[in-house]
A tleap script that builds the chain and sets N, CA, C and O, in Angstrom:
source leaprc.protein.ff14SB
mol = sequence {
  NMET ILE VAL ASP THR LYS GLY MET ARG LEU
  ASP LEU GLY ARG ALA ASP TRP ARG LYS SER
  THR ARG SER GLY PRO TYR THR ASP ASN CYS
  VAL GLU VAL ALA PHE VAL ASP GLY GLY VAL
  ALA VAL ARG ASP SER LYS ASN PRO GLY GLY
  PRO VAL LEU ILE PHE THR ALA SER GLU TRP
  ASP ALA PHE VAL ASP GLY ALA LYS LEU GLY
  GLU PHE ASP CLEU
}
set mol.1.N position { 4.499 8.629 -75.546 }
set mol.1.CA position { 5.532 7.854 -74.924 }
set mol.1.C position { 4.912 7.000 -73.811 }
set mol.1.O position { 4.204 7.510 -72.942 }
set mol.2.N position { 5.185 5.731 -73.853 }
set mol.2.CA position { 4.676 4.810 -72.790 }
set mol.2.C position { 5.828 4.468 -71.863 }
set mol.2.O position { 6.923 4.103 -72.293 }
set mol.3.N position { 5.539 4.600 -70.568 }
set mol.3.CA position { 6.563 4.324 -69.526 }
set mol.3.C position { 6.105 3.138 -68.706 }
set mol.3.O position { 4.956 3.095 -68.266 }
set mol.4.N position { 6.978 2.185 -68.495 }
set mol.4.CA position { 6.700 1.052 -67.583 }
set mol.4.C position { 7.546 1.275 -66.328 }
set mol.4.O position { 8.774 1.308 -66.399 }
set mol.5.N position { 6.889 1.426 -65.190 }
set mol.5.CA position { 7.584 1.596 -63.936 }
set mol.5.C position { 6.685 1.226 -62.772 }
set mol.5.O position { 5.472 1.425 -62.833 }
set mol.6.N position { 7.263 0.697 -61.730 }
set mol.6.CA position { 6.530 0.370 -60.488 }
set mol.6.C position { 5.297 -0.476 -60.794 }
set mol.6.O position { 4.274 -0.333 -60.124 }
set mol.7.N position { 5.374 -1.339 -61.774 }
set mol.7.CA position { 4.244 -2.182 -62.131 }
set mol.7.C position { 3.133 -1.476 -62.839 }
set mol.7.O position { 2.052 -2.036 -63.019 }
set mol.8.N position { 3.383 -0.221 -63.256 }
set mol.8.CA position { 2.391 0.569 -63.976 }
set mol.8.C position { 2.843 0.795 -65.387 }
set mol.8.O position { 4.038 0.891 -65.663 }
set mol.9.N position { 1.904 0.877 -66.264 }
set mol.9.CA position { 2.176 1.242 -67.668 }
set mol.9.C position { 1.412 2.522 -67.967 }
set mol.9.O position { 0.188 2.523 -68.093 }
set mol.10.N position { 2.170 3.621 -68.079 }
set mol.10.CA position { 1.575 4.953 -68.275 }
set mol.10.C position { 1.810 5.436 -69.691 }
set mol.10.O position { 2.926 5.386 -70.209 }
set mol.11.N position { 0.760 5.893 -70.292 }
set mol.11.CA position { 0.863 6.505 -71.685 }
set mol.11.C position { 0.933 8.005 -71.482 }
set mol.11.O position { -0.101 8.661 -71.356 }
set mol.12.N position { 2.139 8.559 -71.447 }
set mol.12.CA position { 2.304 9.988 -71.235 }
set mol.12.C position { 1.865 10.811 -72.419 }
set mol.12.O position { 1.744 12.032 -72.317 }
set mol.13.N position { 1.624 10.162 -73.545 }
set mol.13.CA position { 1.070 10.874 -74.732 }
set mol.13.C position { -0.362 11.300 -74.467 }
set mol.13.O position { -0.865 12.224 -75.106 }
set mol.14.N position { -1.034 10.623 -73.515 }
set mol.14.CA position { -2.415 10.974 -73.166 }
set mol.14.C position { -2.482 11.920 -71.978 }
set mol.14.O position { -3.570 12.317 -71.560 }
set mol.15.N position { -1.330 12.284 -71.434 }
set mol.15.CA position { -1.302 13.092 -70.206 }
set mol.15.C position { -1.876 14.467 -70.425 }
set mol.15.O position { -1.589 15.109 -71.436 }
set mol.16.N position { -2.683 14.929 -69.491 }
set mol.16.CA position { -3.190 16.298 -69.466 }
set mol.16.C position { -2.408 17.030 -68.391 }
set mol.16.O position { -2.772 16.998 -67.216 }
set mol.17.N position { -1.356 17.677 -68.788 }
set mol.17.CA position { -0.427 18.342 -67.823 }
set mol.17.C position { -1.055 19.596 -67.260 }
set mol.17.O position { -1.631 20.405 -67.987 }
set mol.18.N position { -0.934 19.743 -65.946 }
set mol.18.CA position { -1.424 20.934 -65.227 }
set mol.18.C position { -0.237 21.635 -64.559 }
set mol.18.O position { 0.578 21.013 -63.878 }
set mol.19.N position { -0.174 22.915 -64.775 }
set mol.19.CA position { 0.947 23.678 -64.195 }
set mol.19.C position { 0.569 24.138 -62.777 }
set mol.19.O position { -0.565 24.536 -62.509 }
set mol.20.N position { 1.549 24.065 -61.901 }
set mol.20.CA position { 1.353 24.531 -60.521 }
set mol.20.C position { 0.933 26.005 -60.517 }
set mol.20.O position { 1.369 26.808 -61.342 }
set mol.21.N position { 0.072 26.319 -59.555 }
set mol.21.CA position { -0.366 27.727 -59.417 }
set mol.21.C position { 0.788 28.562 -58.894 }
set mol.21.O position { 0.732 29.789 -58.970 }
set mol.22.N position { 1.820 27.946 -58.372 }
set mol.22.CA position { 3.027 28.704 -57.907 }
set mol.22.C position { 3.997 28.958 -59.033 }
set mol.22.O position { 4.975 29.678 -58.834 }
set mol.23.N position { 3.773 28.399 -60.215 }
set mol.23.CA position { 4.587 28.638 -61.384 }
set mol.23.C position { 4.213 29.905 -62.034 }
set mol.23.O position { 3.050 30.306 -61.979 }
set mol.24.N position { 5.147 30.561 -62.654 }
set mol.24.CA position { 4.811 31.801 -63.353 }
set mol.24.C position { 6.015 32.331 -64.099 }
set mol.24.O position { 7.091 31.734 -64.045 }
set mol.25.N position { 5.851 33.438 -64.792 }
set mol.25.CA position { 6.909 33.958 -65.657 }
set mol.25.C position { 8.097 34.530 -64.864 }
set mol.25.O position { 9.168 34.717 -65.441 }
set mol.26.N position { 7.942 34.812 -63.574 }
set mol.26.CA position { 8.985 35.424 -62.784 }
set mol.26.C position { 9.591 34.492 -61.757 }
set mol.26.O position { 10.230 34.955 -60.812 }
set mol.27.N position { 9.410 33.199 -61.914 }
set mol.27.CA position { 9.955 32.213 -61.006 }
set mol.27.C position { 10.586 31.051 -61.762 }
set mol.27.O position { 10.204 30.745 -62.891 }
set mol.28.N position { 11.550 30.417 -61.126 }
set mol.28.CA position { 12.208 29.252 -61.709 }
set mol.28.C position { 11.512 27.949 -61.295 }
set mol.28.O position { 11.867 26.866 -61.762 }
set mol.29.N position { 10.542 28.073 -60.434 }
set mol.29.CA position { 9.840 26.879 -59.884 }
set mol.29.C position { 8.633 26.559 -60.767 }
set mol.29.O position { 7.502 26.936 -60.458 }
set mol.30.N position { 8.895 25.856 -61.870 }
set mol.30.CA position { 7.836 25.569 -62.820 }
set mol.30.C position { 7.587 24.051 -62.894 }
set mol.30.O position { 8.325 23.314 -63.546 }
set mol.31.N position { 6.556 23.627 -62.226 }
set mol.31.CA position { 6.260 22.195 -62.141 }
set mol.31.C position { 4.887 21.906 -62.724 }
set mol.31.O position { 3.926 22.637 -62.485 }
set mol.32.N position { 4.812 20.809 -63.504 }
set mol.32.CA position { 3.551 20.365 -64.036 }
set mol.32.C position { 3.313 18.943 -63.535 }
set mol.32.O position { 4.252 18.179 -63.314 }
set mol.33.N position { 2.030 18.605 -63.362 }
set mol.33.CA position { 1.650 17.265 -62.907 }
set mol.33.C position { 0.538 16.745 -63.827 }
set mol.33.O position { -0.288 17.500 -64.341 }
set mol.34.N position { 0.559 15.409 -64.009 }
set mol.34.CA position { -0.489 14.789 -64.828 }
set mol.34.C position { -0.908 13.500 -64.137 }
set mol.34.O position { -0.069 12.721 -63.685 }
set mol.35.N position { -2.204 13.287 -64.061 }
set mol.35.CA position { -2.742 12.058 -63.517 }
set mol.35.C position { -3.162 11.199 -64.669 }
set mol.35.O position { -4.103 11.533 -65.389 }
set mol.36.N position { -2.453 10.056 -64.861 }
set mol.36.CA position { -2.707 9.250 -66.064 }
set mol.36.C position { -2.547 7.774 -65.733 }
set mol.36.O position { -1.573 7.354 -65.109 }
set mol.37.N position { -3.511 7.020 -66.161 }
set mol.37.CA position { -3.500 5.553 -66.048 }
set mol.37.C position { -3.244 5.079 -64.596 }
set mol.37.O position { -2.569 4.071 -64.388 }
set mol.38.N position { -3.771 5.789 -63.618 }
set mol.38.CA position { -3.643 5.382 -62.206 }
set mol.38.C position { -2.329 5.814 -61.601 }
set mol.38.O position { -2.063 5.479 -60.447 }
set mol.39.N position { -1.473 6.558 -62.335 }
set mol.39.CA position { -0.209 7.031 -61.782 }
set mol.39.C position { -0.165 8.505 -61.855 }
set mol.39.O position { -1.065 9.149 -62.394 }
set mol.40.N position { 0.917 9.063 -61.294 }
set mol.40.CA position { 1.062 10.506 -61.280 }
set mol.40.C position { 2.444 10.818 -61.878 }
set mol.40.O position { 3.452 10.249 -61.461 }
set mol.41.N position { 2.474 11.734 -62.864 }
set mol.41.CA position { 3.718 12.122 -63.517 }
set mol.41.C position { 3.982 13.613 -63.192 }
set mol.41.O position { 3.074 14.445 -63.172 }
set mol.42.N position { 5.275 13.898 -62.939 }
set mol.42.CA position { 5.667 15.287 -62.599 }
set mol.42.C position { 6.844 15.616 -63.466 }
set mol.42.O position { 7.760 14.810 -63.630 }
set mol.43.N position { 6.818 16.863 -64.047 }
set mol.43.CA position { 7.924 17.311 -64.900 }
set mol.43.C position { 8.142 18.823 -64.723 }
set mol.43.O position { 7.307 19.541 -64.174 }
set mol.44.N position { 9.274 19.253 -65.202 }
set mol.44.CA position { 9.610 20.704 -65.236 }
set mol.44.C position { 8.924 21.289 -66.468 }
set mol.44.O position { 9.177 20.846 -67.589 }
set mol.45.N position { 8.058 22.283 -66.267 }
set mol.45.CA position { 7.297 22.835 -67.376 }
set mol.45.C position { 8.198 23.616 -68.356 }
set mol.45.O position { 7.822 23.838 -69.507 }
set mol.46.N position { 9.403 24.032 -67.881 }
set mol.46.CA position { 10.304 24.712 -68.785 }
set mol.46.C position { 11.027 23.745 -69.703 }
set mol.46.O position { 11.628 24.152 -70.697 }
set mol.47.N position { 10.967 22.458 -69.365 }
set mol.47.CA position { 11.640 21.396 -70.165 }
set mol.47.C position { 10.676 20.224 -70.345 }
set mol.47.O position { 10.907 19.149 -69.791 }
set mol.48.N position { 9.593 20.415 -71.115 }
set mol.48.CA position { 8.597 19.379 -71.255 }
set mol.48.C position { 9.075 18.066 -71.906 }
set mol.48.O position { 8.449 17.018 -71.744 }
set mol.49.N position { 10.185 18.144 -72.639 }
set mol.49.CA position { 10.759 16.933 -73.212 }
set mol.49.C position { 11.779 16.253 -72.356 }
set mol.49.O position { 12.353 15.235 -72.742 }
set mol.50.N position { 12.012 16.822 -71.171 }
set mol.50.CA position { 13.013 16.288 -70.256 }
set mol.50.C position { 12.474 15.146 -69.408 }
set mol.50.O position { 11.425 14.574 -69.709 }
set mol.51.N position { 13.196 14.823 -68.355 }
set mol.51.CA position { 12.833 13.705 -67.508 }
set mol.51.C position { 11.447 13.912 -66.803 }
set mol.51.O position { 11.005 15.032 -66.546 }
set mol.52.N position { 10.843 12.821 -66.533 }
set mol.52.CA position { 9.552 12.821 -65.845 }
set mol.52.C position { 9.666 11.917 -64.626 }
set mol.52.O position { 10.163 10.794 -64.720 }
set mol.53.N position { 9.208 12.406 -63.492 }
set mol.53.CA position { 9.157 11.597 -62.285 }
set mol.53.C position { 7.781 10.913 -62.217 }
set mol.53.O position { 6.752 11.549 -62.445 }
set mol.54.N position { 7.780 9.632 -61.906 }
set mol.54.CA position { 6.552 8.838 -61.859 }
set mol.54.C position { 6.275 8.407 -60.445 }
set mol.54.O position { 7.181 7.915 -59.773 }
set mol.55.N position { 5.078 8.566 -59.970 }
set mol.55.CA position { 4.688 8.133 -58.618 }
set mol.55.C position { 3.417 7.287 -58.694 }
set mol.55.O position { 2.598 7.467 -59.596 }
set mol.56.N position { 3.262 6.390 -57.769 }
set mol.56.CA position { 1.978 5.714 -57.613 }
set mol.56.C position { 1.023 6.673 -56.936 }
set mol.56.O position { 1.449 7.676 -56.363 }
set mol.57.N position { -0.257 6.377 -56.995 }
set mol.57.CA position { -1.247 7.248 -56.366 }
set mol.57.C position { -1.008 7.342 -54.859 }
set mol.57.O position { -1.198 8.416 -54.289 }
set mol.58.N position { -0.603 6.266 -54.196 }
set mol.58.CA position { -0.394 6.276 -52.751 }
set mol.58.C position { 0.857 7.106 -52.444 }
set mol.58.O position { 0.874 7.829 -51.448 }
set mol.59.N position { 1.895 7.020 -53.268 }
set mol.59.CA position { 3.089 7.826 -53.033 }
set mol.59.C position { 2.717 9.322 -53.172 }
set mol.59.O position { 3.146 10.141 -52.359 }
set mol.60.N position { 1.945 9.663 -54.168 }
set mol.60.CA position { 1.550 11.039 -54.378 }
set mol.60.C position { 0.688 11.546 -53.218 }
set mol.60.O position { 0.875 12.669 -52.748 }
set mol.61.N position { -0.247 10.726 -52.762 }
set mol.61.CA position { -1.072 11.103 -51.611 }
set mol.61.C position { -0.234 11.352 -50.372 }
set mol.61.O position { -0.498 12.304 -49.638 }
set mol.62.N position { 0.794 10.505 -50.111 }
set mol.62.CA position { 1.644 10.677 -48.984 }
set mol.62.C position { 2.449 11.986 -49.127 }
set mol.62.O position { 2.648 12.672 -48.124 }
set mol.63.N position { 2.909 12.353 -50.313 }
set mol.63.CA position { 3.614 13.586 -50.519 }
set mol.63.C position { 2.707 14.789 -50.255 }
set mol.63.O position { 3.092 15.718 -49.544 }
set mol.64.N position { 1.513 14.769 -50.827 }
set mol.64.CA position { 0.557 15.897 -50.647 }
set mol.64.C position { 0.206 16.039 -49.159 }
set mol.64.O position { 0.193 17.161 -48.651 }
set mol.65.N position { -0.078 14.946 -48.448 }
set mol.65.CA position { -0.380 15.023 -47.071 }
set mol.65.C position { 0.784 15.583 -46.264 }
set mol.65.O position { 0.575 16.380 -45.349 }
set mol.66.N position { 2.018 15.172 -46.594 }
set mol.66.CA position { 3.166 15.699 -45.915 }
set mol.66.C position { 3.364 17.162 -46.147 }
set mol.66.O position { 3.740 17.894 -45.231 }
set mol.67.N position { 3.118 17.604 -47.357 }
set mol.67.CA position { 3.230 19.050 -47.689 }
set mol.67.C position { 2.180 19.839 -46.916 }
set mol.67.O position { 2.475 20.923 -46.414 }
set mol.68.N position { 0.970 19.320 -46.814 }
set mol.68.CA position { -0.069 20.022 -46.057 }
set mol.68.C position { 0.249 20.132 -44.563 }
set mol.68.O position { -0.125 21.094 -43.892 }
set mol.69.N position { 0.947 19.116 -44.077 }
set mol.69.CA position { 1.320 19.087 -42.627 }
set mol.69.C position { 2.625 19.818 -42.344 }
set mol.69.O position { 3.040 19.904 -41.188 }
set mol.70.N position { 3.274 20.341 -43.362 }
set mol.70.CA position { 4.500 21.115 -43.170 }
set mol.70.C position { 5.755 20.291 -42.998 }
set mol.70.O position { 6.774 20.790 -42.519 }
set mol.71.N position { 5.686 19.039 -43.385 }
set mol.71.CA position { 6.863 18.155 -43.213 }
set mol.71.C position { 8.059 18.590 -44.029 }
set mol.71.O position { 9.181 18.214 -43.692 }
set mol.72.N position { 7.877 19.353 -45.072 }
set mol.72.CA position { 8.984 19.765 -45.938 }
set mol.72.C position { 9.368 21.230 -45.769 }
set mol.72.O position { 10.167 21.764 -46.539 }
set mol.73.N position { 8.796 21.872 -44.762 }
set mol.73.CA position { 9.146 23.310 -44.541 }
set mol.73.C position { 10.557 23.399 -44.048 }
set mol.73.O position { 11.056 22.543 -43.318 }
set mol.74.N position { 11.174 24.455 -44.471 }
set mol.74.CA position { 12.597 24.728 -44.070 }
set mol.74.C position { 12.673 25.353 -42.727 }
set mol.74.O position { 13.766 25.645 -42.242 }
savepdb mol mol.pdb
quit
């Protein structure tokens, strides 16, 4: 599947999905990420045919930096 978004053309058929280390058989938090064609794709690993969120590399970097700094802590 090829997705056109944010000026990027991503071929999700070539995506190498990686599951979060926080995902597991006893949790509902199952997230996979793939770095493809200069973009970042995120999906629910329990529903691989479902919706995919697409981010630019800079958006992803900002998210990861924010998570490391605790910006999303409750």
